[in-house]
N, C-alpha and C positions, 0 to 999 in steps of 0.2 A: 471316449469310454474305450479303455483297452483292457483286453484279457490277458491271460497268461501268455508268456513268450512273445510279447510285442504285437499280438494278433488283436484286431479290433473285435469288440464284443458288444452286441447290441441286444436289446429286449427280444427281437424276433429270432435271435439265434437259439434261443432256449425253447421255442414253440415245438410242440410235438402233436402228432395226430392222436385221435381217440385210442389207437392201439399202441401208442408210444413210439411210432416211426418218426424219424426225423424228416424235415422238409426236403424236398426233391432238391437236387443240385441247381437246376434252372431257377427255382424260386429263390434259393440263396444268392445266385449270382445277380438276379435282377435286384434284389434288395440292397445288395452291395453296391450295384451301380446307383441306385436312388440315393442311398446315403452319401456316396462321394459327390453326386452331383448336387444334392442338397446343401452340402458344405460350400462348394464352388459358387453356387448361385447366391447364398447368403453373403459371402464375402463381396461378391460383385455389387449386391444391393447396398451393403455398408459403405463400399468405396463410392458408389454413385451418389448416396446420400450425403457423404462428407464432401464430395466435390460440388454438389449442388448448394450445400449450406455456405462453403467458402466462396462460391461464385456470387450468391445471393448477398452475402455480407460485403463483397467487394463493390457493390453498386453504390451504396451510400458513401463509402470510403472514397471511391473515384469521384462521385459528385461533389464532395467536400473539399477535394484536393485541387479542383479547377477554380481559378479565381473568377468571381462574378463579372460578367461583362456589363457595360453601361448601355 
């Protein structure tokens, strides 16, 4: 999600207090930190899942490639 001028825009950036005040800077920084780490962890999860799938698929392929012994 991107906002204007290349700045990331998330749903929580639009949150306001009951008096219309913006979120405190430390809350905005923490939420940005979580958003960045969320993307990084998701990518790591997808990569590990793909690696596990390839490794699991290689086991039967290796077993089929070895000639049977008598």
